N, C-alpha and C positions, 0 to 999 in steps of 0.2 A: 378418500377416493380410492376405489379399487383399481387394479390394473386395467387399462383401457387402451384402445387403439385410436382414441380421439382425445385431443387436449386443446385448451384455449391458448396455452403458452407452453412451449418447451424451452427449458433453460439448459444450455450446454456448459458444463463446468461446475465442479463441486468444491471450489474454494470458498473463501469467505464471501466473495461478491455474489456468486451464484446462490449460496445459502441465504444470504441477506435478501436478495431479490425474491427468492421463493417465498420467504416469510411475508414480505410486504405485499406481494401480489395476492397472497391469501387474505391478508388483513384488509386489502382493498376490494375484496369480494370476488376475485377471479376463482371460479369453481374448480376448474380442471387445470392444474399445473403439474408438469412432469419435469423433474431435474435429472439429467443424465451425466454421470461422471465415469470416465473410462477406468479409473482405478478406485480410490476410496476418498471420502471427504477429507479435504485438507492435505491430500497426498502430494500436491505440487508446491509451488512457492509459498502458499499460505502456511503450510506446516513448518517451513524453515524460516519464517519471518521473525525478525527481532521484535516486531509488533510495537515499535516505539510510536508514541503519540507526539509527533513533532508539530507544534502549533504554527510555525512561521512558514510562509510561502510567498511567492511573488504575484500570485493571481488572487484578486479579492474574492472571487466566487469560491475558490478552493479554501481560502482561509475561513470563510463563513461555514462551509461544509464541515471543516475540521472542528470548528468551535461548537457546532451543534452536535457533532459526533462525540466530542469529549463529554458533553452533558449526558448523552445517552450512556456512555461507558461508566460515568460516575454513578448512574442509577440503573445499571443494566438489569438487575434482577427484577426491579419493579416495572421497567419500561418494556423489556423483551421477555425476560424469564431466563433462568439459568445463571451461570456465573462467568463473567468475563475475566475474573482475577485481575482487575485493574489496580496497578500499583502506582499511585499518584505520588511520585518521588520528586517531581519538578525537573526542569531542564534549564541549563545555562547555555546560551549561545554567545561565544566569545570570539572576537576577531581582532586583527591588528588595527591600528589607527587608520590605516589607508582604506579600510572598509567601513568606516564609521557612517558615511552617508547611506550606504546600502543597508546597514543594520537599522539605522534610524527610520529610513523610509519603510522598511518592512514592518518594523514595530508599529508605525503609524497605521498601516493596513490592518494589522492585528487589533489595534485598539478600536479602529472604526467598526470592526466586526463584533466588538464587545468582549474581547479576550482580556484576561488579567495578565499584565506584563509590567515588569519593573526594570528600569535601567539600573545597572550596578556599577559601582566603581571597581577598579581592579583589586584594591584591598578587600572589598566585600566578597569578590570571587574567591580570594585566598581563604577567607573565613569559612566559606561554604565548601570549598574543595581543598582540604588540607593536603600538604605535601606537593602541591603543584607549583611549578615555576612559570610565572605569568609575565616575564619581562617582555616577551614579544607581543603581548596583547594590550589593546588600548580601549576597547569598547565591549560592553557585555550587556545582554538582556536576560532576564530571569522570568521563566514561565512557570508559575507555581502549580498550575493544573495539569501540566504535562506528566508523562510517565510511560508505562507500557502495559500491555495486556497479554493474556495467554491465547495465541491464535487458534489453537485447536479447540479450546474451550468455547471461544466465541463462535466458531464455525458450527460446532456441534450444538450449541444452544439455539442458534438460528434454525438449524436443520430439525432439531427436536420439536421446536414450536411450529415449524412449517408442517411437519408430519401430523401434529395434533390438529392442525387446521385443514387437513385433507390433501396436502401435497404428496405426490408420489416421488420418492427419491430412489433412483436406480443406480447403484454402484456397480463397478465392474461392467459397465455398459458403454461401449465406445460408439460414437456417432460415425457412420460411414458415408452418409450422403444426405443432402437436403434437396428435396424435390420442389421444382418451381413450375408454375403455369401462369402465363400472362403477366410475367414480371412480379409475381407474388409467391410468397412461401406457401407450400401446400402440404408437404410431408417431411418427416425426419426418419431416416433409416438408421438402425443401430444393430449391434450384436444381440440386443433383446428382441428386436422386431421393428416394425414400422408404425409410426404414429402420425395420424392426420392432424395438422394444426395450421392456423393462419399466422402464428407468431413464433419466431425463434429469437431467443436472447443469447447472444454470444458472450459468455463470461469466462472464456478459456485462457485469458492472460497471454502467456508466452506462446500458446498454440493458436492464437487468434487468426493469424494468416492462413493456417490450414483450413479453418472453418470458412474463412472468406473465399478461398478458392472453390469450395463446394457450391457457392452461389455465383461464382465468376467475378468476384470483386477483389481488389487489393486492399489489405488493411496494413497501414504503415506502423507495424509493431516489430521491434527487433529484440531478440533475447540477448541481454547483456549479462555476463557473469559477475556476480558479487561474491566477495570472499571476506570472511570474518575470522577472527582468532580469539581464543579464550585462554587466559593465563590465571594461575593462582596468585592472588594478591600477596606481594612480599610482606614480610613482617614489619618492615619499616615504612610501608605505605598505608596510612590510615584509610579505613573504609569511608566512603562518602556516598550520599544518597542522591543528589541531583545528577541526572545524566549530563554529561559535558560534551557539547559540540565545540571542539577545540580548533580554532582557525590557525593555530600555530603549527600543530602537527597534521591538521586536516583529517582528524579521526573523530568519530563519535565514540565516547567511552562511557561504559555503564558498569557500575559495581552491582553484583548480584549476591544472592544468598550463598552460603558456604565459602565466602571470601573469594569469589571468582570475579574476574574483570573481563568484560566483553568489548572487543574493539573492532570497529568497522571503518574502512578507509573510504571516505566520501569523495576523494579525488579520482578514484579508479574509473568513475563515469565520464571523466573528461576525455580520456583515450580508452574507451571501453573495449573489453574482449567480447567479441560476438561468438556465440557458442550454439551448438545443437543441444537444446534442453534435454533431449532424451539420452544423450551419450556423455555429457560433461561430467567431470569428477565431482564427487560429493565433498571431498576434503579440500582444505586450503593448500596452495602450493607452498613449498618450503621457502621460496623467495618472499612470499607474502608474510609468512611468520617472521622472517628476519627483518623485513621492512617495518613491520608493526612495532617491534621492539626498538629499532633504531629511531623511528620518528617519534613514537610516543614517549620515549625517554627524554626528549627535549622538554616535555612538559612534566613528566613524572620520572625523575632520575632513578627512583627506586625500582622501576620496571626493568632496569638492566639486569637484575637478578631474578626476575620473575620466572616461574616454571610453566612451561607450555602444557596446556590441558586439553587442547583439541582445536580443530578448525572446521570450517564448513563452507560450502559453496551453494549458491542459489542463482538460478536464472531469473532475471526480472524483465518484465514487458515494457520496454522503453519506446516512446514515440519520439519524433524529431524535436519536439520542444519540451519533453518530459512531463507534459500534462496529458490527462486521459482523453479517451474518445468515448463520448456518451451520445447516442443518436439512434434514430431510425435511419437506415440506409436510404440515400437519395436515389439509389438504383434499383433496390429490391424492396417492395412493400412488405412489411411484416418482419423484416430482418433488422434486429437491433444489436448494437455493440455497446458493451461496457467493459472496456479493456484499456491497456496502456497506462498502468498505474505507476510505473517507473519507481517501484520500491516503496510507494507511499499509500498503498491501497488499504492496509489494515486500519489506518487512522481515519479513513473516510467511509468504510463499509457500512456502519450503522445508518448512514444518511443516504449514500448513493443507491443503496438497494431500494430505498423508498422513492428516491427521485426517478429511478428507471421504472419502477412499478407505476408511479403516477404518470410518467410519460406514455407508457404502454396503454394505460386505461383511460387517460383523458386527453392525450395529445399535447400536454403542456406541463410545466413544473412551476411551483410557487416559491419555494425557498430561494432558489437561484434560477436564472435562465440558463439551462444546460445547452442552449444552442451555441454558446461560445465554445463548447467542446466538440462540435461536429468535425469530422475528419476533413471536410471541405476546406478548412483553414490552411491546410498544408499546401494544397494546389493554389490557393489564393494568396499565399505568403503572408498570412495573418497569424504568425506564431504567438503563442502565449508565453508568459514568463517561465523560465526554467525553475523547477522545484529546488535546484541546488544552488542558485544564487551566487555563482562564481563570478567575481569581478563586478558585475552589476546585475540588477534584476532583469531577467529576460535573456541572459546568455550563460553559457557554461563558465 
């Protein structure tokens, strides 16, 4: 598709969600799709994502989405094209005995969706994670199909295939206004120019409220800061391949190539730091580095002598219940949202891009009913289960 002042759909946001939706809209026969990204593809949270494929969740629809997305990642070059660099290293979710009912309930949701999951004894955890102290743990589940992908490679693969199918992708193009008439989307103005369109798909993540204000609606997304740290694996800590979600330290711990160990604090979202995504620091705070060593040493004593190799910060688009918003706005016809991934978007992107494309082109979805993800649930006090499963499913 050549540059045009008319489009069937304009996508705002060039992260993995926008790129996935662009590809699937083209696959579903939408002729004129334009994607606008104010910087460059994957320049926001997508490019900083750990890109873990974490199978468990408290919402059955989300579990089904993740299960189908994992299948796509496992066969990405054949299904989509390009390379997702999927490393299927498996994942162990281990918690104290007090959380056994939560783990067992969530495992049941996963099995109902068709996921492969195995309950482990704590000695079996020790066999898979050498060097770990597991005295505080009492229940564990192993997900052999879990792992992680390369977020930049996934985004670029979707974008490349979308371009081949005729999608116009405009980088360094900031959307400045959305024109309405009669309660419907009519135009999108940007630093490139104006495009007439009946449909806008908001895939801007942490910037979603800014886009919502352009059409006069509030979008309940808050940018929370996430910090991670990377250490050199000490000589006396054996390398291990399953990712460990450790309910003792409340960290997700991943060994990587070159003997690096990547640690992310999952409890920081209980009392989150709200930030301006355009001005927040890129590095981790010194207090975060110190806390990571102190807490993770409870499980891995060898980390007391680990060498710090860098930290990172990323703003994540959280909703009040940690579940996403997927919908056509009830207030503005032709205005769609696919935002609020709460740090778990990469693992759903290969499926939700198609779900949104299906919703836009047919008015319904078949894999799951995405109406459960409408933003109206917040006003109606029908919150979904938290992605982070603290205490019990459905709460932090």
